[in-house]
Jmol script that loads the backbone (N, CA, C; Angstrom):
load data "model"
ATOM      1  N   MET A   1     108.573  90.816 105.048  1.00  0.00           N
ATOM      2  CA  MET A   1     108.890  91.160 106.423  1.00  0.00           C
ATOM      3  C   MET A   1     108.099  92.401 106.792  1.00  0.00           C
ATOM      4  N   ALA A   2     107.488  92.349 107.969  1.00  0.00           N
ATOM      5  CA  ALA A   2     106.663  93.465 108.397  1.00  0.00           C
ATOM      6  C   ALA A   2     106.798  93.679 109.898  1.00  0.00           C
ATOM      7  N   ASN A   3     106.635  94.940 110.303  1.00  0.00           N
ATOM      8  CA  ASN A   3     106.497  95.161 111.735  1.00  0.00           C
ATOM      9  C   ASN A   3     105.125  94.644 112.139  1.00  0.00           C
ATOM     10  N   HIS A   4     104.853  94.595 113.430  1.00  0.00           N
ATOM     11  CA  HIS A   4     103.665  93.869 113.895  1.00  0.00           C
ATOM     12  C   HIS A   4     102.996  94.614 115.057  1.00  0.00           C
ATOM     13  N   PRO A   5     102.353  95.767 114.777  1.00  0.00           N
ATOM     14  CA  PRO A   5     101.795  96.558 115.879  1.00  0.00           C
ATOM     15  C   PRO A   5     100.510  96.015 116.494  1.00  0.00           C
ATOM     16  N   SER A   6      99.764  95.152 115.791  1.00  0.00           N
ATOM     17  CA  SER A   6      98.487  94.697 116.359  1.00  0.00           C
ATOM     18  C   SER A   6      98.151  93.277 115.915  1.00  0.00           C
ATOM     19  N   LEU A   7      97.078  92.750 116.482  1.00  0.00           N
ATOM     20  CA  LEU A   7      96.616  91.412 116.107  1.00  0.00           C
ATOM     21  C   LEU A   7      96.079  91.353 114.678  1.00  0.00           C
ATOM     22  N   LEU A   8      95.709  92.491 114.112  1.00  0.00           N
ATOM     23  CA  LEU A   8      95.089  92.516 112.784  1.00  0.00           C
ATOM     24  C   LEU A   8      96.075  92.424 111.622  1.00  0.00           C
ATOM     25  N   ASP A   9      97.344  92.634 111.874  1.00  0.00           N
ATOM     26  CA  ASP A   9      98.354  92.664 110.803  1.00  0.00           C
ATOM     27  C   ASP A   9      98.312  91.413 109.933  1.00  0.00           C
ATOM     28  N   VAL A  10      98.315  90.275 110.576  1.00  0.00           N
ATOM     29  CA  VAL A  10      98.315  89.007 109.850  1.00  0.00           C
ATOM     30  C   VAL A  10      97.076  88.888 108.971  1.00  0.00           C
ATOM     31  N   VAL A  11      95.944  89.225 109.525  1.00  0.00           N
ATOM     32  CA  VAL A  11      94.685  89.110 108.783  1.00  0.00           C
ATOM     33  C   VAL A  11      94.725  89.966 107.520  1.00  0.00           C
ATOM     34  N   PHE A  12      95.144  91.211 107.654  1.00  0.00           N
ATOM     35  CA  PHE A  12      95.179  92.116 106.499  1.00  0.00           C
ATOM     36  C   PHE A  12      96.181  91.661 105.444  1.00  0.00           C
ATOM     37  N   ILE A  13      97.354  91.269 105.864  1.00  0.00           N
ATOM     38  CA  ILE A  13      98.384  90.859 104.894  1.00  0.00           C
ATOM     39  C   ILE A  13      97.990  89.557 104.196  1.00  0.00           C
ATOM     40  N   LEU A  14      97.534  88.570 104.968  1.00  0.00           N
ATOM     41  CA  LEU A  14      97.145  87.295 104.358  1.00  0.00           C
ATOM     42  C   LEU A  14      95.971  87.446 103.404  1.00  0.00           C
ATOM     43  N   SER A  15      95.127  88.444 103.623  1.00  0.00           N
ATOM     44  CA  SER A  15      93.984  88.656 102.733  1.00  0.00           C
ATOM     45  C   SER A  15      94.396  89.285 101.403  1.00  0.00           C
ATOM     46  N   LYS A  16      95.574  89.873 101.343  1.00  0.00           N
ATOM     47  CA  LYS A  16      96.018  90.582 100.138  1.00  0.00           C
ATOM     48  C   LYS A  16      97.028  89.817  99.292  1.00  0.00           C
ATOM     49  N   VAL A  17      97.662  88.801  99.846  1.00  0.00           N
ATOM     50  CA  VAL A  17      98.734  88.099  99.126  1.00  0.00           C
ATOM     51  C   VAL A  17      98.318  86.646  98.886  1.00  0.00           C
ATOM     52  N   ARG A  18      98.378  86.230  97.641  1.00  0.00           N
ATOM     53  CA  ARG A  18      98.056  84.837  97.306  1.00  0.00           C
ATOM     54  C   ARG A  18      99.258  83.944  97.558  1.00  0.00           C
ATOM     55  N   ARG A  19      98.958  82.691  97.828  1.00  0.00           N
ATOM     56  CA  ARG A  19      99.999  81.678  98.032  1.00  0.00           C
ATOM     57  C   ARG A  19     101.069  82.154  98.996  1.00  0.00           C
ATOM     58  N   ILE A  20     100.638  82.488 100.177  1.00  0.00           N
ATOM     59  CA  ILE A  20     101.594  82.957 101.173  1.00  0.00           C
ATOM     60  C   ILE A  20     101.598  82.009 102.364  1.00  0.00           C
ATOM     61  N   ASN A  21     102.780  81.677 102.805  1.00  0.00           N
ATOM     62  CA  ASN A  21     102.940  80.897 104.015  1.00  0.00           C
ATOM     63  C   ASN A  21     103.260  81.880 105.133  1.00  0.00           C
ATOM     64  N   CYS A  22     103.264  81.402 106.349  1.00  0.00           N
ATOM     65  CA  CYS A  22     103.417  82.314 107.472  1.00  0.00           C
ATOM     66  C   CYS A  22     104.128  81.602 108.615  1.00  0.00           C
ATOM     67  N   VAL A  23     105.003  82.312 109.298  1.00  0.00           N
ATOM     68  CA  VAL A  23     105.603  81.810 110.527  1.00  0.00           C
ATOM     69  C   VAL A  23     104.702  82.271 111.662  1.00  0.00           C
ATOM     70  N   VAL A  24     104.208  81.308 112.443  1.00  0.00           N
ATOM     71  CA  VAL A  24     103.269  81.635 113.524  1.00  0.00           C
ATOM     72  C   VAL A  24     103.864  81.315 114.889  1.00  0.00           C
ATOM     73  N   LYS A  25     103.425  82.059 115.857  1.00  0.00           N
ATOM     74  CA  LYS A  25     103.842  81.885 117.242  1.00  0.00           C
ATOM     75  C   LYS A  25     103.503  80.464 117.696  1.00  0.00           C
ATOM     76  N   SER A  26     104.422  79.812 118.373  1.00  0.00           N
ATOM     77  CA  SER A  26     104.225  78.414 118.771  1.00  0.00           C
ATOM     78  C   SER A  26     103.021  78.242 119.697  1.00  0.00           C
ATOM     79  N   ASP A  27     102.707  79.235 120.516  1.00  0.00           N
ATOM     80  CA  ASP A  27     101.542  79.136 121.396  1.00  0.00           C
ATOM     81  C   ASP A  27     100.238  79.038 120.597  1.00  0.00           C
ATOM     82  N   LEU A  28     100.193  79.667 119.417  1.00  0.00           N
ATOM     83  CA  LEU A  28      98.983  79.611 118.602  1.00  0.00           C
ATOM     84  C   LEU A  28      98.730  78.209 118.066  1.00  0.00           C
ATOM     85  N   ALA A  29      99.786  77.455 117.861  1.00  0.00           N
ATOM     86  CA  ALA A  29      99.641  76.083 117.376  1.00  0.00           C
ATOM     87  C   ALA A  29      99.038  75.169 118.443  1.00  0.00           C
ATOM     88  N   LYS A  30      99.026  75.622 119.681  1.00  0.00           N
ATOM     89  CA  LYS A  30      98.433  74.863 120.784  1.00  0.00           C
ATOM     90  C   LYS A  30      97.013  75.339 121.092  1.00  0.00           C
ATOM     91  N   ASN A  31      96.589  76.418 120.453  1.00  0.00           N
ATOM     92  CA  ASN A  31      95.276  76.988 120.700  1.00  0.00           C
ATOM     93  C   ASN A  31      94.196  76.103 120.089  1.00  0.00           C
ATOM     94  N   ILE A  32      93.193  75.763 120.871  1.00  0.00           N
ATOM     95  CA  ILE A  32      92.152  74.830 120.433  1.00  0.00           C
ATOM     96  C   ILE A  32      91.389  75.336 119.203  1.00  0.00           C
ATOM     97  N   PHE A  33      91.267  76.645 119.049  1.00  0.00           N
ATOM     98  CA  PHE A  33      90.526  77.205 117.918  1.00  0.00           C
ATOM     99  C   PHE A  33      91.418  77.427 116.696  1.00  0.00           C
ATOM    100  N   LEU A  34      92.654  77.851 116.899  1.00  0.00           N
ATOM    101  CA  LEU A  34      93.532  78.194 115.779  1.00  0.00           C
ATOM    102  C   LEU A  34      94.376  77.034 115.269  1.00  0.00           C
ATOM    103  N   SER A  35      94.642  76.064 116.114  1.00  0.00           N
ATOM    104  CA  SER A  35      95.510  74.951 115.736  1.00  0.00           C
ATOM    105  C   SER A  35      95.064  74.230 114.467  1.00  0.00           C
ATOM    106  N   PRO A  36      93.783  73.885 114.304  1.00  0.00           N
ATOM    107  CA  PRO A  36      93.375  73.200 113.066  1.00  0.00           C
ATOM    108  C   PRO A  36      93.623  74.042 111.806  1.00  0.00           C
ATOM    109  N   ALA A  37      93.399  75.343 111.892  1.00  0.00           N
ATOM    110  CA  ALA A  37      93.619  76.215 110.735  1.00  0.00           C
ATOM    111  C   ALA A  37      95.100  76.321 110.412  1.00  0.00           C
ATOM    112  N   ILE A  38      95.928  76.409 111.428  1.00  0.00           N
ATOM    113  CA  ILE A  38      97.376  76.504 111.229  1.00  0.00           C
ATOM    114  C   ILE A  38      97.901  75.233 110.564  1.00  0.00           C
ATOM    115  N   LYS A  39      97.419  74.081 111.026  1.00  0.00           N
ATOM    116  CA  LYS A  39      97.842  72.807 110.436  1.00  0.00           C
ATOM    117  C   LYS A  39      97.328  72.664 109.012  1.00  0.00           C
ATOM    118  N   ALA A  40      96.076  73.055 108.771  1.00  0.00           N
ATOM    119  CA  ALA A  40      95.481  72.938 107.433  1.00  0.00           C
ATOM    120  C   ALA A  40      96.197  73.834 106.427  1.00  0.00           C
ATOM    121  N   ALA A  41      96.631  75.002 106.875  1.00  0.00           N
ATOM    122  CA  ALA A  41      97.334  75.936 105.990  1.00  0.00           C
ATOM    123  C   ALA A  41      98.815  75.575 105.846  1.00  0.00           C
ATOM    124  N   ASN A  42      99.268  74.615 106.647  1.00  0.00           N
ATOM    125  CA  ASN A  42     100.665  74.185 106.635  1.00  0.00           C
ATOM    126  C   ASN A  42     101.619  75.325 106.996  1.00  0.00           C
ATOM    127  N   TYR A  43     101.178  76.178 107.918  1.00  0.00           N
ATOM    128  CA  TYR A  43     102.026  77.283 108.367  1.00  0.00           C
ATOM    129  C   TYR A  43     103.190  76.744 109.189  1.00  0.00           C
ATOM    130  N   ILE A  44     104.230  77.525 109.272  1.00  0.00           N
ATOM    131  CA  ILE A  44     105.444  77.137 109.976  1.00  0.00           C
ATOM    132  C   ILE A  44     105.353  77.639 111.413  1.00  0.00           C
ATOM    133  N   VAL A  45     105.484  76.726 112.359  1.00  0.00           N
ATOM    134  CA  VAL A  45     105.433  77.093 113.772  1.00  0.00           C
ATOM    135  C   VAL A  45     106.811  77.574 114.199  1.00  0.00           C
ATOM    136  N   ASN A  46     106.822  78.736 114.840  1.00  0.00           N
ATOM    137  CA  ASN A  46     108.064  79.332 115.296  1.00  0.00           C
ATOM    138  C   ASN A  46     108.661  78.483 116.409  1.00  0.00           C
ATOM    139  N   SER A  47     109.820  77.961 116.153  1.00  0.00           N
ATOM    140  CA  SER A  47     110.522  77.158 117.148  1.00  0.00           C
ATOM    141  C   SER A  47     111.920  77.726 117.316  1.00  0.00           C
ATOM    142  N   GLU A  48     112.595  77.285 118.319  1.00  0.00           N
ATOM    143  CA  GLU A  48     113.929  77.807 118.620  1.00  0.00           C
ATOM    144  C   GLU A  48     115.043  76.988 117.975  1.00  0.00           C
ATOM    145  N   ASP A  49     114.728  76.187 116.975  1.00  0.00           N
ATOM    146  CA  ASP A  49     115.741  75.309 116.415  1.00  0.00           C
ATOM    147  C   ASP A  49     115.867  75.481 114.905  1.00  0.00           C
ATOM    148  N   GLU A  50     116.668  74.611 114.315  1.00  0.00           N
ATOM    149  CA  GLU A  50     116.936  74.692 112.881  1.00  0.00           C
ATOM    150  C   GLU A  50     115.739  74.305 112.022  1.00  0.00           C
ATOM    151  N   GLU A  51     114.757  73.636 112.605  1.00  0.00           N
ATOM    152  CA  GLU A  51     113.571  73.240 111.848  1.00  0.00           C
ATOM    153  C   GLU A  51     112.864  74.471 111.270  1.00  0.00           C
ATOM    154  N   LEU A  52     112.793  75.532 112.047  1.00  0.00           N
ATOM    155  CA  LEU A  52     112.190  76.783 111.569  1.00  0.00           C
ATOM    156  C   LEU A  52     112.946  77.312 110.356  1.00  0.00           C
ATOM    157  N   LEU A  53     114.259  77.338 110.443  1.00  0.00           N
ATOM    158  CA  LEU A  53     115.066  77.826 109.316  1.00  0.00           C
ATOM    159  C   LEU A  53     114.907  76.929 108.093  1.00  0.00           C
ATOM    160  N   ASN A  54     114.967  75.621 108.288  1.00  0.00           N
ATOM    161  CA  ASN A  54     114.867  74.689 107.159  1.00  0.00           C
ATOM    162  C   ASN A  54     113.514  74.773 106.464  1.00  0.00           C
ATOM    163  N   LYS A  55     112.428  74.802 107.239  1.00  0.00           N
ATOM    164  CA  LYS A  55     111.094  74.896 106.642  1.00  0.00           C
ATOM    165  C   LYS A  55     110.910  76.236 105.928  1.00  0.00           C
ATOM    166  N   SER A  56     111.398  77.294 106.537  1.00  0.00           N
ATOM    167  CA  SER A  56     111.260  78.621 105.926  1.00  0.00           C
ATOM    168  C   SER A  56     112.041  78.708 104.623  1.00  0.00           C
ATOM    169  N   LEU A  57     113.262  78.208 104.633  1.00  0.00           N
ATOM    170  CA  LEU A  57     114.067  78.219 103.410  1.00  0.00           C
ATOM    171  C   LEU A  57     113.437  77.359 102.332  1.00  0.00           C
ATOM    172  N   SER A  58     112.843  76.242 102.716  1.00  0.00           N
ATOM    173  CA  SER A  58     112.169  75.371 101.755  1.00  0.00           C
ATOM    174  C   SER A  58     110.995  76.091 101.087  1.00  0.00           C
ATOM    175  N   VAL A  59     110.218  76.818 101.868  1.00  0.00           N
ATOM    176  CA  VAL A  59     109.093  77.593 101.323  1.00  0.00           C
ATOM    177  C   VAL A  59     109.608  78.647 100.345  1.00  0.00           C
ATOM    178  N   LEU A  60     110.630  79.366 100.743  1.00  0.00           N
ATOM    179  CA  LEU A  60     111.162  80.431  99.882  1.00  0.00           C
ATOM    180  C   LEU A  60     111.759  79.876  98.593  1.00  0.00           C
ATOM    181  N   LYS A  61     112.445  78.756  98.684  1.00  0.00           N
ATOM    182  CA  LYS A  61     113.061  78.174  97.493  1.00  0.00           C
ATOM    183  C   LYS A  61     112.035  77.550  96.551  1.00  0.00           C
ATOM    184  N   SER A  62     110.823  77.286  97.059  1.00  0.00           N
ATOM    185  CA  SER A  62     109.766  76.752  96.198  1.00  0.00           C
ATOM    186  C   SER A  62     108.948  77.878  95.561  1.00  0.00           C
ATOM    187  N   ASP A  63     109.445  79.094  95.662  1.00  0.00           N
ATOM    188  CA  ASP A  63     108.830  80.293  95.076  1.00  0.00           C
ATOM    189  C   ASP A  63     107.519  80.715  95.737  1.00  0.00           C
ATOM    190  N   ASP A  64     107.218  80.197  96.909  1.00  0.00           N
ATOM    191  CA  ASP A  64     106.075  80.695  97.668  1.00  0.00           C
ATOM    192  C   ASP A  64     106.521  81.903  98.477  1.00  0.00           C
ATOM    193  N   SER A  65     105.566  82.718  98.853  1.00  0.00           N
ATOM    194  CA  SER A  65     105.853  83.863  99.716  1.00  0.00           C
ATOM    195  C   SER A  65     105.821  83.410 101.168  1.00  0.00           C
ATOM    196  N   LEU A  66     106.562  84.112 101.996  1.00  0.00           N
ATOM    197  CA  LEU A  66     106.619  83.797 103.417  1.00  0.00           C
ATOM    198  C   LEU A  66     106.463  85.088 104.202  1.00  0.00           C
ATOM    199  N   LEU A  67     105.445  85.136 105.042  1.00  0.00           N
ATOM    200  CA  LEU A  67     105.235  86.286 105.915  1.00  0.00           C
ATOM    201  C   LEU A  67     105.918  86.017 107.239  1.00  0.00           C
ATOM    202  N   ILE A  68     106.773  86.945 107.614  1.00  0.00           N
ATOM    203  CA  ILE A  68     107.458  86.819 108.902  1.00  0.00           C
ATOM    204  C   ILE A  68     107.575  88.202 109.527  1.00  0.00           C
ATOM    205  N   PHE A  69     107.418  88.221 110.823  1.00  0.00           N
ATOM    206  CA  PHE A  69     107.585  89.447 111.583  1.00  0.00           C
ATOM    207  C   PHE A  69     108.949  89.356 112.266  1.00  0.00           C
ATOM    208  N   PRO A  70     109.940  90.107 111.789  1.00  0.00           N
ATOM    209  CA  PRO A  70     111.310  89.951 112.286  1.00  0.00           C
ATOM    210  C   PRO A  70     111.497  90.315 113.751  1.00  0.00           C
ATOM    211  N   GLU A  71     110.499  90.945 114.352  1.00  0.00           N
ATOM    212  CA  GLU A  71     110.600  91.235 115.782  1.00  0.00           C
ATOM    213  C   GLU A  71     110.308  89.989 116.609  1.00  0.00           C
ATOM    214  N   GLY A  72     109.571  89.043 116.011  1.00  0.00           N
ATOM    215  CA  GLY A  72     109.223  87.825 116.712  1.00  0.00           C
ATOM    216  C   GLY A  72     108.025  87.977 117.632  1.00  0.00           C
ATOM    217  N   THR A  73     107.505  89.166 117.742  1.00  0.00           N
ATOM    218  CA  THR A  73     106.354  89.445 118.588  1.00  0.00           C
ATOM    219  C   THR A  73     105.728  90.755 118.135  1.00  0.00           C
ATOM    220  N   ARG A  74     104.618  91.113 118.729  1.00  0.00           N
ATOM    221  CA  ARG A  74     104.005  92.385 118.355  1.00  0.00           C
ATOM    222  C   ARG A  74     104.859  93.551 118.818  1.00  0.00           C
ATOM    223  N   THR A  75     104.922  94.575 117.977  1.00  0.00           N
ATOM    224  CA  THR A  75     105.729  95.762 118.232  1.00  0.00           C
ATOM    225  C   THR A  75     105.239  96.489 119.463  1.00  0.00           C
ATOM    226  N   LYS A  76     106.160  96.823 120.327  1.00  0.00           N
ATOM    227  CA  LYS A  76     105.808  97.662 121.477  1.00  0.00           C
ATOM    228  C   LYS A  76     106.138  99.105 121.104  1.00  0.00           C
ATOM    229  N   ASP A  77     106.999  99.754 121.858  1.00  0.00           N
ATOM    230  CA  ASP A  77     107.321 101.151 121.568  1.00  0.00           C
ATOM    231  C   ASP A  77     108.470 101.310 120.582  1.00  0.00           C
ATOM    232  N   SER A  78     109.368 100.345 120.568  1.00  0.00           N
ATOM    233  CA  SER A  78     110.484 100.415 119.624  1.00  0.00           C
ATOM    234  C   SER A  78     110.583  99.090 118.875  1.00  0.00           C
ATOM    235  N   ILE A  79     111.179  99.150 117.700  1.00  0.00           N
ATOM    236  CA  ILE A  79     111.304  97.971 116.852  1.00  0.00           C
ATOM    237  C   ILE A  79     112.690  97.361 117.058  1.00  0.00           C
ATOM    238  N   SER A  80     112.725  96.067 117.354  1.00  0.00           N
ATOM    239  CA  SER A  80     113.973  95.345 117.559  1.00  0.00           C
ATOM    240  C   SER A  80     113.885  94.028 116.804  1.00  0.00           C
ATOM    241  N   PHE A  81     114.698  93.873 115.768  1.00  0.00           N
ATOM    242  CA  PHE A  81     114.630  92.696 114.912  1.00  0.00           C
ATOM    243  C   PHE A  81     115.543  91.571 115.394  1.00  0.00           C
ATOM    244  N   HIS A  82     115.102  90.335 115.148  1.00  0.00           N
ATOM    245  CA  HIS A  82     115.937  89.155 115.364  1.00  0.00           C
ATOM    246  C   HIS A  82     116.717  88.902 114.073  1.00  0.00           C
ATOM    247  N   LYS A  83     117.789  88.148 114.164  1.00  0.00           N
ATOM    248  CA  LYS A  83     118.615  87.931 112.966  1.00  0.00           C
ATOM    249  C   LYS A  83     118.139  86.782 112.073  1.00  0.00           C
ATOM    250  N   ALA A  84     117.369  85.833 112.601  1.00  0.00           N
ATOM    251  CA  ALA A  84     116.931  84.679 111.803  1.00  0.00           C
ATOM    252  C   ALA A  84     116.146  85.063 110.548  1.00  0.00           C
ATOM    253  N   PRO A  85     115.215  86.025 110.603  1.00  0.00           N
ATOM    254  CA  PRO A  85     114.504  86.395 109.373  1.00  0.00           C
ATOM    255  C   PRO A  85     115.424  86.934 108.282  1.00  0.00           C
ATOM    256  N   PHE A  86     116.472  87.610 108.676  1.00  0.00           N
ATOM    257  CA  PHE A  86     117.400  88.146 107.688  1.00  0.00           C
ATOM    258  C   PHE A  86     118.272  87.041 107.100  1.00  0.00           C
ATOM    259  N   TYR A  87     118.590  86.045 107.911  1.00  0.00           N
ATOM    260  CA  TYR A  87     119.289  84.870 107.404  1.00  0.00           C
ATOM    261  C   TYR A  87     118.427  84.187 106.344  1.00  0.00           C
ATOM    262  N   MET A  88     117.135  84.034 106.650  1.00  0.00           N
ATOM    263  CA  MET A  88     116.210  83.422 105.693  1.00  0.00           C
ATOM    264  C   MET A  88     116.137  84.229 104.405  1.00  0.00           C
ATOM    265  N   ALA A  89     116.074  85.534 104.533  1.00  0.00           N
ATOM    266  CA  ALA A  89     115.977  86.401 103.359  1.00  0.00           C
ATOM    267  C   ALA A  89     117.231  86.299 102.495  1.00  0.00           C
ATOM    268  N   ILE A  90     118.371  86.309 103.121  1.00  0.00           N
ATOM    269  CA  ILE A  90     119.639  86.266 102.385  1.00  0.00           C
ATOM    270  C   ILE A  90     119.831  84.914 101.693  1.00  0.00           C
ATOM    271  N   HIS A  91     119.458  83.838 102.371  1.00  0.00           N
ATOM    272  CA  HIS A  91     119.726  82.498 101.852  1.00  0.00           C
ATOM    273  C   HIS A  91     118.582  81.861 101.088  1.00  0.00           C
ATOM    274  N   GLY A  92     117.405  82.489 101.057  1.00  0.00           N
ATOM    275  CA  GLY A  92     116.296  81.828 100.382  1.00  0.00           C
ATOM    276  C   GLY A  92     115.391  82.711  99.554  1.00  0.00           C
ATOM    277  N   ALA A  93     115.316  83.978  99.886  1.00  0.00           N
ATOM    278  CA  ALA A  93     114.351  84.851  99.207  1.00  0.00           C
ATOM    279  C   ALA A  93     114.915  85.383  97.898  1.00  0.00           C
ATOM    280  N   LYS A  94     114.092  85.349  96.872  1.00  0.00           N
ATOM    281  CA  LYS A  94     114.469  85.981  95.608  1.00  0.00           C
ATOM    282  C   LYS A  94     114.080  87.452  95.636  1.00  0.00           C
ATOM    283  N   ILE A  95     112.971  87.727  96.303  1.00  0.00           N
ATOM    284  CA  ILE A  95     112.482  89.101  96.450  1.00  0.00           C
ATOM    285  C   ILE A  95     112.151  89.312  97.919  1.00  0.00           C
ATOM    286  N   LEU A  96     112.588  90.423  98.465  1.00  0.00           N
ATOM    287  CA  LEU A  96     112.280  90.789  99.839  1.00  0.00           C
ATOM    288  C   LEU A  96     111.406  92.032  99.809  1.00  0.00           C
ATOM    289  N   THR A  97     110.239  91.942 100.424  1.00  0.00           N
ATOM    290  CA  THR A  97     109.320  93.078 100.442  1.00  0.00           C
ATOM    291  C   THR A  97     109.111  93.536 101.882  1.00  0.00           C
ATOM    292  N   PRO A  98     109.804  94.606 102.273  1.00  0.00           N
ATOM    293  CA  PRO A  98     109.554  95.138 103.621  1.00  0.00           C
ATOM    294  C   PRO A  98     108.218  95.876 103.646  1.00  0.00           C
ATOM    295  N   ILE A  99     107.459  95.647 104.697  1.00  0.00           N
ATOM    296  CA  ILE A  99     106.170  96.307 104.859  1.00  0.00           C
ATOM    297  C   ILE A  99     106.188  97.039 106.196  1.00  0.00           C
ATOM    298  N   PHE A 100     105.872  98.318 106.161  1.00  0.00           N
ATOM    299  CA  PHE A 100     105.753  99.079 107.400  1.00  0.00           C
ATOM    300  C   PHE A 100     104.276  99.320 107.663  1.00  0.00           C
ATOM    301  N   ILE A 101     103.830  98.927 108.840  1.00  0.00           N
ATOM    302  CA  ILE A 101     102.426  99.069 109.216  1.00  0.00           C
ATOM    303  C   ILE A 101     102.318 100.168 110.264  1.00  0.00           C
ATOM    304  N   ASP A 102     101.417 101.109 109.994  1.00  0.00           N
ATOM    305  CA  ASP A 102     101.176 102.200 110.936  1.00  0.00           C
ATOM    306  C   ASP A 102      99.722 102.134 111.381  1.00  0.00           C
ATOM    307  N   MET A 103      99.512 102.097 112.657  1.00  0.00           N
ATOM    308  CA  MET A 103      98.168 102.034 113.229  1.00  0.00           C
ATOM    309  C   MET A 103      98.041 103.183 114.215  1.00  0.00           C
ATOM    310  N   ASN A 104      97.022 104.026 113.984  1.00  0.00           N
ATOM    311  CA  ASN A 104      96.874 105.196 114.831  1.00  0.00           C
ATOM    312  C   ASN A 104      95.398 105.432 115.132  1.00  0.00           C
ATOM    313  N   PRO A 105      94.991 105.489 116.360  1.00  0.00           N
ATOM    314  CA  PRO A 105      95.749 105.182 117.576  1.00  0.00           C
ATOM    315  C   PRO A 105      96.015 103.683 117.680  1.00  0.00           C
ATOM    316  N   ARG A 106      97.029 103.336 118.450  1.00  0.00           N
ATOM    317  CA  ARG A 106      97.410 101.935 118.609  1.00  0.00           C
ATOM    318  C   ARG A 106      96.301 101.169 119.314  1.00  0.00           C
ATOM    319  N   SER A 107      96.093  99.923 118.886  1.00  0.00           N
ATOM    320  CA  SER A 107      95.066  99.071 119.471  1.00  0.00           C
ATOM    321  C   SER A 107      95.481  97.616 119.308  1.00  0.00           C
ATOM    322  N   LEU A 108      94.875  96.743 120.074  1.00  0.00           N
ATOM    323  CA  LEU A 108      95.144  95.305 120.013  1.00  0.00           C
ATOM    324  C   LEU A 108      96.636  95.000 120.147  1.00  0.00           C
ATOM    325  N   GLN A 109      97.278  95.713 121.056  1.00  0.00           N
ATOM    326  CA  GLN A 109      98.712  95.547 121.278  1.00  0.00           C
ATOM    327  C   GLN A 109      98.978  94.407 122.255  1.00  0.00           C
ATOM    328  N   LYS A 110     100.222  93.987 122.282  1.00  0.00           N
ATOM    329  CA  LYS A 110     100.655  92.951 123.211  1.00  0.00           C
ATOM    330  C   LYS A 110     100.497  93.461 124.642  1.00  0.00           C
ATOM    331  N   GLY A 111      99.899  92.635 125.478  1.00  0.00           N
ATOM    332  CA  GLY A 111      99.742  92.991 126.878  1.00  0.00           C
ATOM    333  C   GLY A 111      98.538  93.866 127.180  1.00  0.00           C
ATOM    334  N   VAL A 112      97.747  94.202 126.151  1.00  0.00           N
ATOM    335  CA  VAL A 112      96.567  95.036 126.339  1.00  0.00           C
ATOM    336  C   VAL A 112      95.338  94.180 126.017  1.00  0.00           C
ATOM    337  N   LYS A 113      94.352  94.220 126.880  1.00  0.00           N
ATOM    338  CA  LYS A 113      93.131  93.438 126.659  1.00  0.00           C
ATOM    339  C   LYS A 113      92.477  93.858 125.351  1.00  0.00           C
ATOM    340  N   TRP A 114      91.962  92.887 124.601  1.00  0.00           N
ATOM    341  CA  TRP A 114      91.385  93.166 123.281  1.00  0.00           C
ATOM    342  C   TRP A 114      90.188  94.101 123.365  1.00  0.00           C
ATOM    343  N   TYR A 115      89.487  94.100 124.464  1.00  0.00           N
ATOM    344  CA  TYR A 115      88.304  94.955 124.600  1.00  0.00           C
ATOM    345  C   TYR A 115      88.647  96.378 125.028  1.00  0.00           C
ATOM    346  N   LYS A 116      89.922  96.668 125.261  1.00  0.00           N
ATOM    347  CA  LYS A 116      90.362  98.027 125.588  1.00  0.00           C
ATOM    348  C   LYS A 116      90.685  98.768 124.289  1.00  0.00           C
ATOM    349  N   THR A 117      89.652  99.081 123.531  1.00  0.00           N
ATOM    350  CA  THR A 117      89.849  99.737 122.241  1.00  0.00           C
ATOM    351  C   THR A 117      89.790 101.246 122.398  1.00  0.00           C
ATOM    352  N   PRO A 118      90.471 101.970 121.514  1.00  0.00           N
ATOM    353  CA  PRO A 118      90.444 103.431 121.590  1.00  0.00           C
ATOM    354  C   PRO A 118      89.057 103.981 121.273  1.00  0.00           C
ATOM    355  N   LYS A 119      88.784 105.152 121.784  1.00  0.00           N
ATOM    356  CA  LYS A 119      87.490 105.798 121.550  1.00  0.00           C
ATOM    357  C   LYS A 119      87.395 106.376 120.141  1.00  0.00           C
ATOM    358  N   SER A 120      88.525 106.732 119.544  1.00  0.00           N
ATOM    359  CA  SER A 120      88.512 107.313 118.201  1.00  0.00           C
ATOM    360  C   SER A 120      88.687 106.224 117.143  1.00  0.00           C
ATOM    361  N   LYS A 121      88.359 106.560 115.921  1.00  0.00           N
ATOM    362  CA  LYS A 121      88.464 105.636 114.784  1.00  0.00           C
ATOM    363  C   LYS A 121      89.931 105.265 114.542  1.00  0.00           C
ATOM    364  N   ILE A 122      90.171 103.984 114.308  1.00  0.00           N
ATOM    365  CA  ILE A 122      91.530 103.502 114.063  1.00  0.00           C
ATOM    366  C   ILE A 122      91.865 103.666 112.588  1.00  0.00           C
ATOM    367  N   LYS A 123      93.002 104.262 112.298  1.00  0.00           N
ATOM    368  CA  LYS A 123      93.499 104.383 110.931  1.00  0.00           C
ATOM    369  C   LYS A 123      94.659 103.398 110.781  1.00  0.00           C
ATOM    370  N   TYR A 124      94.540 102.589 109.760  1.00  0.00           N
ATOM    371  CA  TYR A 124      95.509 101.520 109.533  1.00  0.00           C
ATOM    372  C   TYR A 124      96.096 101.703 108.157  1.00  0.00           C
ATOM    373  N   GLN A 125      97.414 101.885 108.057  1.00  0.00           N
ATOM    374  CA  GLN A 125      98.075 102.091 106.761  1.00  0.00           C
ATOM    375  C   GLN A 125      99.275 101.193 106.643  1.00  0.00           C
ATOM    376  N   THR A 126      99.536 100.758 105.416  1.00  0.00           N
ATOM    377  CA  THR A 126     100.760  99.993 105.164  1.00  0.00           C
ATOM    378  C   THR A 126     101.550 100.696 104.065  1.00  0.00           C
ATOM    379  N   GLN A 127     102.851 100.525 104.159  1.00  0.00           N
ATOM    380  CA  GLN A 127     103.752 101.053 103.132  1.00  0.00           C
ATOM    381  C   GLN A 127     104.704  99.930 102.755  1.00  0.00           C
ATOM    382  N   GLN A 128     104.836  99.693 101.457  1.00  0.00           N
ATOM    383  CA  GLN A 128     105.782  98.692 100.983  1.00  0.00           C
ATOM    384  C   GLN A 128     106.934  99.398 100.310  1.00  0.00           C
ATOM    385  N   SER A 129     108.107  98.847 100.525  1.00  0.00           N
ATOM    386  CA  SER A 129     109.303  99.412  99.891  1.00  0.00           C
ATOM    387  C   SER A 129     109.716  98.584  98.703  1.00  0.00           C
TER     388      SER A 129
END
end "model"
wireframe off; spacefill off
backbone 0.3
color backbone group
């Protein structure tokens, strides 16, 4: 479980963890460029029903890792978690690894154009508990 301050979070985490599945935003599964990769990787599409819970629990019980952002979206100014990721953790995870991502200055945030990048160098750090 990780907070999600920018578009780069997924890329960095997926590059460091082997055999990891991921819950992805349902709109990305409709994207002409990303949809084939999401299907090929067998990622779980975020839906509002029990299918999301069942697929996620199945991944966790098969000893694969599952990346999920408990906020359900990119972090704005405050962090607000949904309860479904914690249900998944309690009922399926053998190990829970919280990851805190700090990006300074903030960039690639929700609602901000990707080309509106800060003038200073971006520092990106993660902390695992």
